[in-house]
C-alpha positions as CSV (number, residue, x, y, z in Angstrom):
1,M,52.2,-52.4,-68.4
2,K,51.2,-53.6,-64.9
3,S,47.6,-53.2,-63.7
4,A,46.7,-51.0,-60.7
5,D,46.1,-54.2,-58.7
6,Q,49.6,-55.6,-59.5
7,K,51.1,-52.2,-58.4
8,K,49.1,-52.4,-55.1
9,K,50.3,-56.0,-54.6
10,A,54.0,-54.8,-55.2
11,Y,53.5,-52.2,-52.5
12,T,52.0,-54.7,-50.1
13,R,54.9,-57.1,-50.8
14,A,57.2,-54.1,-49.9
15,G,55.5,-53.9,-46.5
16,V,52.8,-51.2,-47.0
17,D,49.2,-52.5,-47.3
18,V,47.2,-49.4,-48.3
19,D,44.0,-51.5,-48.7
20,L,44.2,-52.9,-45.1
21,A,44.8,-49.4,-43.8
22,N,41.7,-48.0,-45.6
23,K,39.6,-50.9,-44.4
24,L,40.8,-50.4,-40.8
25,K,40.1,-46.6,-40.9
26,R,36.6,-47.1,-42.2
27,G,36.0,-49.7,-39.3
28,I,36.9,-47.3,-36.6
29,Q,34.8,-44.3,-37.7
30,S,32.1,-45.2,-35.1
31,L,34.8,-44.9,-32.3
32,V,35.9,-41.6,-33.6
33,R,32.4,-40.2,-34.0
34,Q,31.7,-41.0,-30.3
35,T,34.1,-38.2,-29.4
36,H,32.4,-35.6,-31.8
37,G,30.0,-32.9,-30.7
38,P,28.3,-30.3,-32.8
39,Q,31.5,-28.3,-33.1
40,V,33.0,-31.0,-35.4
41,L,32.1,-30.3,-39.1
42,G,32.5,-32.3,-42.1
43,K,33.3,-36.1,-42.4
44,S,36.1,-38.1,-40.8
45,G,38.8,-39.0,-43.3
46,S,39.2,-35.6,-44.8
47,F,42.6,-34.0,-45.4
48,G,42.1,-31.9,-42.3
49,G,39.7,-31.8,-39.4
50,L,37.2,-29.0,-39.1
51,F,36.3,-27.7,-35.6
52,R,33.9,-24.7,-35.1
53,A,35.1,-23.3,-31.8
54,D,32.6,-21.7,-29.6
55,F,34.0,-18.7,-27.8
56,S,30.8,-17.5,-26.3
57,G,31.3,-16.3,-22.7
58,M,35.0,-15.7,-23.2
59,R,36.1,-12.1,-23.4
60,D,39.6,-12.8,-24.9
61,P,39.9,-16.4,-26.0
62,V,43.3,-18.0,-26.2
63,L,44.2,-21.2,-27.9
64,V,46.6,-23.6,-26.1
65,A,48.4,-26.4,-27.9
66,S,50.8,-29.2,-26.8
67,I,52.3,-32.3,-28.5
68,D,53.8,-35.4,-26.7
69,G,54.4,-39.1,-26.8
70,V,54.6,-41.9,-24.3
71,G,58.2,-42.8,-24.5
72,T,59.5,-46.3,-23.8
73,K,56.3,-47.3,-21.9
74,L,55.3,-48.6,-25.4
75,K,57.9,-51.5,-24.7
76,I,55.6,-52.7,-21.9
77,A,52.6,-52.4,-24.1
78,F,54.4,-54.6,-26.8
79,A,55.4,-57.2,-24.2
80,M,52.0,-57.3,-22.7
81,N,50.2,-57.2,-26.1
82,K,47.9,-54.6,-24.6
83,H,47.6,-51.2,-26.3
84,D,44.5,-49.4,-25.3
85,T,46.1,-48.0,-22.1
86,V,49.0,-46.4,-23.7
87,A,46.7,-44.7,-26.1
88,A,44.8,-43.4,-23.0
89,D,48.0,-42.3,-21.5
90,L,48.9,-40.1,-24.5
91,V,45.5,-38.3,-24.4
92,N,45.6,-37.8,-20.6
93,H,49.3,-36.6,-20.7
94,C,48.4,-34.0,-23.4
95,V,45.2,-32.9,-21.6
96,N,47.2,-32.3,-18.4
97,D,49.8,-30.3,-20.3
98,T,47.3,-27.8,-21.3
99,A,45.3,-27.9,-18.1
100,V,48.1,-26.4,-16.2
101,L,47.5,-23.2,-18.0
102,G,43.8,-23.3,-17.1
103,A,42.6,-24.6,-20.4
104,R,39.9,-27.1,-21.4
105,P,40.6,-29.4,-24.3
106,L,39.0,-29.0,-27.6
107,F,40.3,-31.6,-30.1
108,F,43.1,-34.1,-30.3
109,L,45.1,-35.5,-33.3
110,D,47.1,-38.7,-33.1
111,Y,50.0,-40.1,-35.0
112,I,50.8,-43.9,-35.3
113,G,54.0,-45.0,-37.1
114,C,54.4,-48.7,-37.5
115,E,56.6,-51.3,-39.2
116,R,53.4,-53.1,-40.5
117,L,49.7,-52.4,-39.6
118,E,48.4,-55.0,-37.3
119,P,44.5,-54.8,-37.2
120,K,44.1,-55.9,-33.6
121,V,46.7,-53.5,-32.3
122,F,45.3,-50.7,-34.4
123,R,41.7,-51.2,-33.0
124,Q,43.1,-51.3,-29.5
125,L,44.9,-48.1,-29.9
126,L,41.7,-46.4,-31.3
127,R,39.6,-47.7,-28.5
128,G,42.0,-46.2,-26.0
129,L,42.2,-42.9,-27.8
130,S,38.4,-42.7,-28.2
131,R,37.7,-43.7,-24.6
132,A,40.2,-41.1,-23.2
133,C,39.0,-38.4,-25.5
134,R,35.3,-39.0,-24.5
135,S,36.3,-38.9,-20.9
136,A,38.1,-35.6,-21.3
137,G,35.3,-34.0,-23.4
138,C,37.7,-33.7,-26.2
139,A,37.1,-34.5,-29.9
140,L,39.4,-37.0,-31.7
141,L,39.5,-34.8,-34.9
142,G,42.0,-36.7,-36.9
143,G,45.3,-38.6,-37.3
144,E,48.0,-40.1,-39.4
145,T,48.7,-43.8,-39.7
146,A,52.1,-44.5,-41.3
147,Q,53.5,-47.8,-42.3
148,M,57.2,-47.7,-42.6
149,P,59.0,-51.0,-43.0
150,G,62.7,-50.7,-42.3
151,I,62.1,-47.8,-39.8
152,Y,60.4,-49.6,-37.0
153,R,61.1,-53.1,-35.7
154,K,58.7,-55.9,-36.5
155,G,55.6,-55.7,-34.2
156,E,56.5,-52.2,-32.9
157,Y,55.0,-48.8,-33.4
158,D,55.5,-45.2,-32.2
159,L,52.6,-43.1,-30.9
160,A,52.4,-39.3,-30.6
161,G,49.6,-36.7,-30.1
162,C,48.8,-33.1,-30.4
163,I,46.0,-31.3,-28.5
164,V,44.5,-28.0,-28.8
165,G,42.5,-26.4,-25.9
166,M,41.2,-22.9,-25.0
167,V,41.2,-20.5,-22.1
168,D,39.9,-17.0,-21.4
169,R,43.1,-14.9,-21.3
170,A,42.1,-13.5,-17.8
171,K,41.9,-17.0,-16.5
172,I,45.3,-18.2,-17.7
173,I,47.3,-19.8,-14.9
174,D,51.0,-19.0,-15.4
175,G,52.6,-18.8,-12.0
176,S,53.2,-15.0,-12.2
177,K,51.4,-14.4,-8.9
178,I,53.3,-16.9,-6.9
179,Q,55.1,-15.3,-3.9
180,S,56.8,-16.3,-0.7
181,G,54.4,-17.7,1.9
182,D,52.3,-19.5,-0.7
183,V,51.6,-23.3,-0.2
184,V,52.6,-26.1,-2.4
185,I,50.0,-28.9,-2.6
186,G,50.3,-32.2,-4.4
187,L,47.9,-34.4,-6.3
188,A,48.7,-38.1,-6.1
189,S,49.8,-40.0,-9.3
190,N,48.9,-43.5,-10.4
191,G,52.3,-45.0,-10.7
192,L,55.0,-44.0,-13.1
193,H,52.6,-42.3,-15.5
194,T,54.6,-42.0,-18.6
195,N,58.1,-41.1,-17.5
196,G,61.2,-43.0,-16.2
197,Y,60.6,-46.2,-18.1
198,S,64.1,-46.7,-19.6
199,L,65.6,-46.8,-16.1
200,A,62.6,-48.7,-14.6
201,R,62.9,-51.3,-17.2
202,K,66.7,-51.7,-16.7
203,I,66.2,-52.1,-12.9
204,L,63.2,-54.4,-12.9
205,F,64.3,-56.7,-15.9
206,E,68.0,-56.5,-15.8
207,K,69.0,-56.0,-12.2
208,M,66.1,-57.7,-10.4
209,R,65.6,-60.3,-13.2
210,L,61.9,-60.0,-13.2
211,T,59.7,-60.7,-16.2
212,I,56.5,-58.8,-17.4
213,N,54.4,-61.6,-15.8
214,S,56.2,-61.8,-12.5
215,R,54.5,-60.8,-9.3
216,L,55.7,-57.4,-8.1
217,P,57.3,-58.1,-4.8
218,G,54.9,-57.2,-2.0
219,S,52.0,-56.8,-4.4
220,K,49.2,-58.9,-5.8
221,I,49.6,-57.6,-9.3
222,T,52.3,-58.3,-12.0
223,V,55.0,-56.2,-13.0
224,G,53.4,-55.5,-16.4
225,E,50.1,-54.5,-14.7
226,E,51.9,-52.1,-12.5
227,L,53.8,-50.5,-15.4
228,L,50.7,-50.1,-17.6
229,R,48.8,-48.1,-14.9
230,V,47.0,-45.3,-16.9
231,H,48.4,-41.9,-16.6
232,K,45.8,-39.7,-14.6
233,N,43.8,-37.0,-16.2
234,Y,43.7,-34.1,-13.7
235,Q,41.8,-31.7,-15.7
236,P,38.3,-32.5,-14.4
237,I,39.6,-32.1,-10.8
238,L,41.4,-28.8,-11.5
239,A,38.3,-27.5,-13.1
240,K,36.4,-27.7,-9.8
241,A,38.7,-24.9,-8.2
242,P,37.2,-21.4,-8.2
243,T,38.8,-19.0,-10.7
244,G,41.8,-17.3,-9.2
245,M,42.4,-19.8,-6.4
246,I,45.2,-21.6,-8.1
247,K,48.2,-19.5,-8.9
248,G,50.4,-22.1,-10.6
249,L,50.2,-25.7,-11.8
250,A,53.0,-28.1,-12.7
251,H,52.5,-31.4,-14.4
252,I,55.2,-33.7,-13.0
253,T,56.4,-35.6,-15.9
254,G,60.0,-36.0,-17.3
255,G,62.4,-34.2,-15.0
256,G,60.2,-34.8,-12.0
257,L,59.6,-32.3,-9.2
258,I,63.2,-30.9,-9.6
259,D,62.7,-29.7,-13.3
260,N,59.0,-29.1,-13.6
261,L,58.3,-26.8,-10.6
262,P,60.8,-24.2,-11.7
263,R,58.8,-23.9,-15.0
264,I,56.1,-21.9,-13.1
265,L,58.2,-20.1,-10.4
266,P,59.0,-16.5,-10.6
267,Q,62.8,-15.9,-10.5
268,N,62.9,-14.7,-6.9
269,C,61.1,-17.8,-5.6
270,D,62.0,-21.3,-4.6
271,A,59.6,-24.3,-4.0
272,V,60.6,-26.1,-0.9
273,I,59.3,-29.6,-0.9
274,E,59.0,-31.7,2.3
275,T,59.5,-35.1,0.8
276,K,58.4,-36.8,3.9
277,S,55.0,-35.2,3.7
278,W,53.5,-37.9,1.7
279,R,54.2,-41.7,1.4
280,V,56.1,-42.5,-1.7
281,P,54.4,-45.6,-3.5
282,R,56.1,-48.9,-3.3
283,I,57.2,-49.0,-7.0
284,F,59.4,-46.0,-6.5
285,R,60.9,-47.3,-3.2
286,M,61.6,-50.5,-4.9
287,L,63.3,-49.0,-7.9
288,Q,65.4,-46.8,-5.7
289,H,66.5,-49.7,-3.5
290,H,67.3,-52.2,-6.2
291,G,68.7,-49.8,-8.7
292,N,70.9,-48.1,-6.0
293,I,69.6,-44.7,-7.3
294,D,70.6,-41.5,-5.6
295,F,67.8,-39.6,-3.7
296,S,67.9,-36.5,-5.9
297,E,68.0,-38.6,-9.1
298,M,64.8,-40.3,-8.1
299,Y,63.1,-37.0,-7.8
300,H,64.6,-35.9,-11.2
301,V,63.5,-39.0,-13.1
302,F,60.2,-40.1,-11.4
303,N,57.1,-38.4,-10.2
304,M,57.5,-40.2,-6.8
305,G,53.8,-40.3,-6.3
306,I,53.0,-36.8,-7.1
307,G,51.5,-36.2,-10.6
308,M,50.3,-32.7,-10.3
309,V,51.3,-29.7,-8.2
310,A,49.4,-26.5,-7.4
311,V,50.5,-23.5,-5.8
312,V,47.9,-21.4,-3.7
313,A,47.9,-18.7,-1.1
314,K,48.2,-19.8,2.4
315,G,44.6,-18.8,3.2
316,D,43.3,-20.9,0.3
317,A,45.3,-24.0,1.2
318,Q,42.7,-25.8,3.3
319,P,39.8,-25.3,0.8
320,A,42.1,-26.1,-2.1
321,M,43.2,-29.4,-0.7
322,S,39.6,-30.2,0.0
323,I,38.5,-29.5,-3.5
324,L,41.4,-31.1,-5.3
325,G,41.8,-34.1,-2.9
326,A,45.4,-33.0,-2.4
327,K,47.7,-32.5,0.5
328,Q,50.3,-30.0,1.4
329,I,53.8,-31.0,0.3
330,G,55.8,-27.7,0.7
331,R,55.9,-24.0,0.6
332,I,57.3,-21.1,-1.4
333,E,60.3,-19.1,-0.1
334,H,62.4,-16.3,-1.3
335,G,65.1,-17.9,-3.6
336,S,66.3,-18.2,-7.3
337,G,63.5,-20.1,-9.0
338,K,64.4,-23.6,-8.2
339,T,63.0,-26.7,-6.4
340,V,64.6,-27.4,-2.9
341,L,64.0,-31.0,-1.7
342,K,64.0,-31.4,2.2
343,L,64.5,-34.9,3.7
């Protein structure tokens, strides 16, 4: 009969190193604890994370949850051998998805699925998750790391995250009060954020024949550096706006302005976007030119330089733009619940 050690060695030979995983998880406990406040109970590594929510000051607290990944931006992280920024992307993307409802984040859970556990990569990912969670005031409560040889390619992994936040029901931002005459204001993005990478990679690497280390034409940075710009966290900025000022918020991710704005519009309203009201960043103009991409498709795939959109009453537009560091990019008109792009 084989010993326990022999069984473990057989599992390791099959591609799953349990001992290494346990060692790495023990080694990152300090990073995880840096995100914990007094609400986190128990110890890290339990079967479930314990979070004692403080609902004081809320008349009718509501939990807000979201789950997401970072898509094929991971391919850039693999090529650059830089992994902390995509981990931060994941946290910030999820935080934004709950912030649009007026919520503040409580805790975050991560999932890392890989072909084989690489200690350096794992530590970079946890550093990125921890740093972004600390910045967002969000506890990194737990996670799952799965070694699955045969499922993932050698040296590659997948990354996903789930976030839970809370908001007082009376302060939920859902777009229901949006009406004709309101103003649409846009907050600048920091590049592609986490969407459109499959098309961007095809244009940059296949059509333009650039490499990850090529200088981006007209820029001082490399293609890889441009593509790994971290997805902005807008929640701290949005939290500065007085209660009731913002009628609706749209996080401009997959689907761009065309698909994401209708998610907050009443059925009798259109968002008319003046596309010349802001300067589209160079990377998007380059992709459109070299990819020969139709105007409307660009606004359907990419954020085009606008990462978050807020809708406010006309009388609140100037103070809102000042508070949020945003600019007017359109208006609300009578319609059928769609985005209308104006050249």
